[in-house]
C-alpha positions as CSV (number, residue, x, y, z in Angstrom):
1,X,-125.6,-114.5,-78.9
2,X,-126.5,-117.3,-81.3
3,X,-125.4,-116.7,-84.9
4,X,-126.8,-118.6,-87.9
5,X,-124.6,-121.0,-89.8
6,X,-124.5,-118.7,-92.9
7,X,-123.2,-115.8,-90.7
8,X,-120.4,-117.9,-89.3
9,X,-119.3,-119.0,-92.7
10,X,-119.3,-115.4,-94.0
11,X,-117.2,-114.3,-91.0
12,X,-114.7,-117.0,-91.6
13,X,-114.3,-116.0,-95.2
14,X,-113.8,-112.4,-94.2
15,X,-111.1,-113.2,-91.7
16,X,-109.3,-115.4,-94.1
17,X,-109.3,-112.6,-96.8
18,X,-108.2,-109.8,-94.6
19,X,-106.1,-111.5,-91.9
20,X,-107.7,-109.3,-89.3
21,X,-110.2,-109.9,-86.5
22,X,-113.4,-108.2,-87.5
23,X,-115.7,-109.5,-84.8
24,X,-115.4,-106.4,-82.7
25,X,-117.0,-104.4,-85.5
26,X,-120.0,-106.6,-85.7
27,X,-123.0,-105.0,-83.9
28,X,-124.5,-106.8,-80.9
29,X,-128.1,-107.9,-80.4
30,X,-130.3,-105.1,-79.2
31,X,-133.1,-105.5,-76.6
32,X,-135.9,-105.3,-79.2
33,X,-138.9,-105.3,-79.0
34,X,-140.5,-103.9,-75.8
35,X,-143.6,-106.1,-76.5
36,X,-144.8,-108.3,-79.3
37,X,-147.9,-110.4,-79.8
38,X,-149.4,-112.2,-82.8
39,X,-152.5,-114.3,-83.5
40,X,-153.8,-116.7,-86.1
41,X,-157.6,-116.9,-86.1
42,X,-159.8,-119.2,-88.3
43,X,-163.0,-119.4,-86.2
44,X,-160.9,-120.0,-83.1
45,X,-157.4,-119.0,-82.0
46,X,-154.8,-121.3,-83.5
47,X,-152.0,-122.0,-81.0
48,X,-149.3,-122.6,-83.7
49,X,-149.7,-119.0,-84.9
50,X,-150.4,-117.2,-81.6
51,X,-148.3,-115.6,-78.9
52,X,-149.0,-115.1,-76.0
53,X,-150.9,-118.4,-75.7
54,X,-153.7,-116.7,-73.8
55,X,-154.4,-114.2,-76.6
56,X,-158.2,-114.1,-77.4
57,X,-160.4,-113.1,-80.3
58,X,-164.0,-112.1,-79.6
59,X,-166.9,-110.4,-81.5
60,X,-169.1,-111.1,-84.5
61,X,-168.2,-109.1,-87.6
62,X,-165.7,-106.8,-85.9
63,X,-163.1,-109.0,-84.1
64,X,-161.5,-107.7,-80.9
65,X,-158.0,-109.1,-80.3
66,X,-156.8,-109.0,-76.7
67,X,-153.0,-109.4,-76.3
68,X,-152.7,-110.1,-72.5
69,X,-150.0,-108.2,-70.7
70,X,-148.8,-106.4,-73.8
71,X,-150.2,-102.8,-73.2
72,X,-147.9,-100.3,-74.8
73,X,-148.0,-96.7,-76.0
74,X,-147.6,-96.5,-79.7
75,X,-146.4,-99.4,-81.8
76,X,-147.9,-100.8,-85.0
77,X,-150.3,-103.6,-86.0
78,X,-150.4,-105.5,-89.3
79,X,-153.2,-107.9,-90.4
80,X,-153.6,-110.2,-93.4
81,X,-156.8,-111.9,-94.5
82,X,-156.8,-115.6,-95.1
83,X,-159.5,-116.8,-97.5
84,X,-159.9,-118.6,-100.9
85,X,-161.7,-115.6,-102.4
86,X,-161.0,-111.8,-102.6
87,X,-160.9,-110.6,-99.0
88,X,-158.9,-108.0,-97.1
89,X,-158.6,-107.0,-93.5
90,X,-157.9,-103.7,-91.8
91,X,-157.3,-102.4,-88.3
92,X,-160.1,-100.2,-86.9
93,X,-158.1,-99.1,-83.9
94,X,-155.6,-100.4,-81.3
95,X,-154.9,-99.1,-77.8
96,X,-153.8,-100.2,-74.3
97,X,-156.5,-101.2,-71.8
98,X,-155.1,-101.8,-68.3
99,X,-152.3,-104.4,-68.8
100,X,-153.5,-105.6,-72.2
101,X,-153.3,-104.3,-75.8
102,X,-156.6,-104.3,-77.7
103,X,-156.8,-104.5,-81.5
104,X,-160.1,-104.2,-83.4
105,X,-160.0,-105.8,-86.8
106,X,-162.6,-105.9,-89.6
107,X,-162.5,-107.7,-92.9
108,X,-164.2,-107.0,-96.2
109,X,-165.3,-108.5,-99.5
110,X,-165.2,-107.0,-103.0
111,X,-167.3,-103.8,-102.9
112,X,-166.8,-103.2,-99.2
113,X,-169.3,-105.5,-97.4
114,X,-168.1,-106.6,-94.0
115,X,-167.4,-110.3,-93.8
116,X,-166.0,-112.8,-91.4
117,X,-162.8,-114.5,-92.5
118,X,-159.7,-116.1,-91.1
119,X,-156.7,-113.7,-90.5
120,X,-153.3,-113.3,-89.0
121,X,-152.3,-110.2,-87.0
122,X,-149.2,-109.0,-85.2
123,X,-148.7,-106.1,-82.7
124,X,-145.3,-104.7,-81.8
125,X,-143.9,-101.7,-79.9
126,X,-140.3,-100.6,-79.5
127,X,-138.7,-97.7,-77.8
128,X,-135.1,-96.2,-77.8
129,X,-132.3,-96.8,-77.3
130,X,-132.1,-99.5,-79.9
131,X,-128.7,-100.0,-81.4
132,X,-126.5,-101.5,-82.3
133,X,-128.5,-104.4,-83.9
134,X,-127.7,-107.0,-86.6
135,X,-129.8,-105.4,-89.3
136,X,-132.1,-102.4,-89.8
137,X,-135.6,-101.9,-88.4
138,X,-138.2,-99.2,-88.3
139,X,-141.9,-98.4,-88.2
140,X,-144.4,-95.6,-88.4
141,X,-148.0,-95.2,-87.4
142,X,-149.1,-92.4,-89.7
143,X,-152.3,-90.3,-89.6
144,X,-154.4,-89.6,-92.6
145,X,-152.8,-86.2,-92.9
146,X,-149.3,-87.7,-93.1
147,X,-148.4,-86.7,-89.5
148,X,-146.7,-89.4,-87.5
149,X,-148.6,-90.7,-84.5
150,X,-145.8,-93.0,-83.3
151,X,-142.5,-94.1,-84.8
152,X,-139.3,-96.1,-84.2
153,X,-136.0,-96.2,-85.9
154,X,-133.3,-98.7,-84.8
155,X,-130.5,-96.2,-85.7
156,X,-131.9,-93.7,-83.2
157,X,-132.8,-91.3,-86.0
158,X,-136.4,-89.9,-86.3
159,X,-138.6,-91.1,-89.2
160,X,-140.6,-88.7,-91.3
161,X,-143.8,-89.0,-93.3
162,X,-145.9,-86.8,-95.6
163,X,-148.9,-86.9,-97.9
164,X,-148.2,-86.2,-101.6
165,X,-151.8,-86.3,-102.6
166,X,-155.0,-88.0,-101.5
167,X,-154.1,-91.5,-100.4
168,X,-150.4,-91.2,-101.5
169,X,-147.7,-91.0,-98.8
170,X,-144.0,-91.0,-98.5
171,X,-142.2,-92.4,-95.4
172,X,-138.5,-91.6,-94.8
173,X,-136.4,-93.7,-92.4
174,X,-133.1,-91.9,-92.2
175,X,-129.8,-93.7,-91.2
176,X,-131.3,-97.2,-91.9
177,X,-128.4,-97.5,-94.4
178,X,-128.2,-100.3,-96.9
179,X,-126.4,-100.5,-100.2
180,X,-129.4,-100.2,-102.4
181,X,-131.1,-99.8,-104.8
182,X,-133.8,-101.9,-103.1
183,X,-133.1,-103.9,-99.9
184,X,-135.1,-105.5,-97.1
185,X,-138.9,-105.8,-96.9
186,X,-141.9,-103.7,-96.0
187,X,-145.4,-104.4,-94.6
188,X,-148.2,-101.8,-94.6
189,X,-151.8,-101.9,-93.1
190,X,-154.7,-99.5,-93.3
191,X,-156.1,-98.2,-89.9
192,X,-159.6,-96.8,-90.3
193,X,-162.7,-97.1,-88.2
194,X,-165.0,-95.3,-90.6
195,X,-164.8,-96.8,-94.1
196,X,-163.3,-99.9,-95.7
197,X,-159.6,-99.1,-96.5
198,X,-156.5,-100.9,-97.6
199,X,-152.9,-99.8,-98.1
200,X,-150.0,-101.2,-100.2
201,X,-146.4,-100.4,-100.9
202,X,-146.1,-98.7,-104.3
203,X,-142.3,-98.8,-104.2
204,X,-139.3,-98.3,-101.9
205,X,-135.7,-97.3,-102.5
206,X,-132.7,-98.0,-100.3
207,X,-129.4,-96.1,-100.0
208,X,-126.6,-95.4,-97.5
209,X,-128.7,-92.5,-96.3
210,X,-131.7,-94.6,-95.4
211,X,-135.0,-95.9,-96.8
212,X,-137.6,-94.0,-98.8
213,X,-141.0,-95.7,-99.1
214,X,-144.2,-94.8,-100.9
215,X,-147.5,-96.1,-99.6
216,X,-150.7,-95.9,-101.6
217,X,-154.1,-96.3,-99.9
218,X,-157.5,-97.0,-101.4
219,X,-161.2,-97.3,-100.5
220,X,-163.4,-100.2,-101.5
221,X,-164.0,-98.8,-105.0
222,X,-160.2,-98.6,-105.7
223,X,-160.3,-94.8,-105.3
224,X,-157.2,-93.2,-103.5
225,X,-158.2,-92.7,-99.9
226,X,-156.4,-90.6,-97.2
227,X,-156.3,-92.9,-94.1
228,X,-154.2,-93.7,-91.1
229,X,-151.8,-96.6,-91.8
230,X,-149.0,-98.6,-90.2
231,X,-145.7,-99.5,-91.9
232,X,-142.8,-101.6,-90.8
233,X,-139.4,-101.9,-92.6
234,X,-137.1,-104.8,-91.9
235,X,-133.6,-105.6,-93.2
236,X,-131.9,-108.8,-91.9
237,X,-134.1,-108.3,-88.8
238,X,-137.4,-109.8,-87.9
239,X,-140.7,-108.0,-88.5
240,X,-140.8,-107.1,-84.8
241,X,-137.2,-105.9,-84.5
242,X,-135.6,-108.9,-82.8
243,X,-132.6,-110.6,-84.4
244,X,-131.3,-114.1,-83.6
245,X,-133.4,-115.7,-82.1
246,X,-136.1,-115.8,-83.4
247,X,-136.1,-117.4,-86.8
248,X,-137.4,-115.1,-89.6
249,X,-137.4,-114.6,-93.3
250,X,-138.9,-112.3,-95.9
251,X,-139.2,-112.2,-99.7
252,X,-140.4,-109.8,-102.4
253,X,-142.3,-111.2,-105.3
254,X,-142.0,-108.6,-108.0
255,X,-143.1,-111.0,-109.8
256,X,-141.0,-113.1,-110.2
257,X,-138.8,-113.1,-107.1
258,X,-137.0,-109.8,-106.4
259,X,-133.2,-109.3,-106.0
260,X,-131.3,-111.3,-103.3
261,X,-131.2,-108.1,-101.2
262,X,-135.0,-108.5,-100.7
263,X,-134.9,-112.2,-99.9
264,X,-133.5,-113.1,-96.5
265,X,-133.5,-116.2,-94.3
266,X,-132.1,-116.0,-90.7
267,X,-130.9,-119.6,-90.9
268,X,-129.9,-120.2,-94.5
269,X,-128.9,-116.6,-95.4
270,X,-129.6,-114.2,-98.3
271,X,-131.6,-115.6,-101.3
272,X,-132.6,-118.9,-99.6
273,X,-136.4,-118.4,-99.8
274,X,-138.3,-119.4,-102.9
275,X,-141.6,-118.4,-104.7
276,X,-143.3,-120.4,-107.4
277,X,-146.4,-119.6,-109.5
278,X,-149.1,-122.2,-108.8
279,X,-152.0,-120.6,-110.7
280,X,-153.1,-117.3,-112.1
281,X,-152.3,-114.7,-109.4
282,X,-151.4,-117.6,-107.0
283,X,-148.0,-118.2,-105.5
284,X,-146.4,-120.6,-103.1
285,X,-143.6,-119.4,-100.9
286,X,-141.1,-121.6,-99.0
287,X,-139.0,-120.4,-96.1
288,X,-136.2,-122.9,-95.7
289,X,-135.4,-124.1,-92.1
290,X,-137.7,-121.6,-90.4
291,X,-140.4,-124.0,-89.1
292,X,-140.3,-123.1,-85.4
293,X,-143.7,-122.6,-83.7
294,X,-145.5,-120.4,-82.9
295,X,-144.9,-118.1,-85.8
296,X,-146.6,-115.4,-87.8
297,X,-146.9,-114.6,-91.5
298,X,-147.9,-111.3,-93.0
299,X,-148.4,-110.3,-96.7
300,X,-148.6,-106.8,-98.3
301,X,-149.2,-106.0,-102.0
302,X,-146.5,-104.1,-103.8
303,X,-146.9,-102.1,-107.0
304,X,-149.1,-99.6,-108.8
305,X,-152.9,-99.7,-108.9
306,X,-155.5,-100.8,-106.3
307,X,-154.7,-104.6,-106.5
308,X,-154.3,-106.3,-103.2
309,X,-153.1,-109.7,-101.9
310,X,-154.0,-112.2,-99.1
311,X,-153.3,-115.8,-98.2
312,X,-155.7,-118.5,-99.5
313,X,-155.0,-120.8,-96.6
314,X,-152.8,-120.6,-93.6
315,X,-149.1,-121.5,-93.6
316,X,-147.8,-124.8,-92.4
317,X,-144.6,-126.6,-91.3
318,X,-143.2,-129.2,-93.6
319,X,-140.2,-130.8,-92.0
320,X,-137.9,-127.9,-91.2
321,X,-139.5,-125.6,-93.7
322,X,-142.4,-123.1,-93.4
323,X,-144.7,-123.4,-96.4
324,X,-147.0,-120.4,-97.3
325,X,-149.2,-122.6,-99.5
326,X,-150.8,-119.9,-101.5
327,X,-150.6,-116.1,-101.6
328,X,-153.3,-114.7,-103.9
329,X,-153.5,-111.3,-105.5
330,X,-156.7,-109.6,-106.8
331,X,-157.9,-106.7,-108.8
332,X,-160.3,-104.3,-107.2
333,X,-163.1,-106.2,-108.9
334,X,-162.0,-109.4,-107.0
335,X,-160.4,-111.2,-109.9
336,X,-157.2,-113.0,-109.4
337,X,-154.3,-111.4,-111.2
338,X,-150.5,-111.7,-111.2
339,X,-149.3,-109.4,-108.5
340,X,-146.3,-108.2,-106.5
341,X,-146.1,-108.6,-102.8
342,X,-143.9,-108.9,-99.8
343,X,-144.2,-111.8,-97.4
344,X,-142.6,-112.1,-93.9
345,X,-142.4,-115.1,-91.7
346,X,-141.4,-114.7,-88.0
347,X,-141.3,-117.1,-85.1
348,X,-141.6,-116.2,-81.4
349,X,-138.5,-115.7,-79.2
């Protein structure tokens, strides 16, 4: 199994300090995921952000994504709008159809009008047994009631979820142990075929016993809304559960950048990714040494209130780096505002 340069250096230091051989205690790569597909669409499918290459996007306002050969029971979908104004996208539904996985996506403007915009989307499904793996990984697809529709936990434990109040949910991922108090990264996406909806991460806490995540969901007016949603947690693992390869990284903008434990790069190690303010409510993120195509980028707003975030333009490769040129955050009224978010970049196998 390939190990990144930073991992090898850390292992060398550990062996020198202890005089013992620790390699046997290092977990091996798991066979994750069962299936994974992603797509970048900007009027047509963009090859550099799409896997499998034959993935298609059809439809007028509602976009139907067909991931060929990726039919799976359960799993999760995440989608991020790409536009220079206030836009968000949500999943209407996703399901297997013959050998393919079908995902219906709709995007909205301020006030809830359906619009057509560029977007990136990713589908992933995993099944046990999982471990051992390099990091920690889990997901849930949660009904509006808080009941879990499908779930995965790389430790083999069973995730839990519940509704605190209308539109407010907690997700527990036991045994995904980290030091805390906040480690890794989270992505969340609303799933609703009836009304405009969006979800964000209010907060998450990490500990040796696992991860506790609060998700808040809203309608187009910014009112809390009970809705189905998907959520994925990653810690030193890609957004779809695989370790090395692929190349992957994530970062939490609080703002400013969160602790090193929420900033990871599979090539350059913890804390290597950067975020810079490039305007009001506008941020540029650089993932060092991760420019391997095709790849996918997802963004989720983090914090209180009904603010949300998207990408102004798609990401690009600059030398060996992946540049997310501009993540923008908005108030419910569609005005740009300083905002917290998580961003995750993941290449194909």
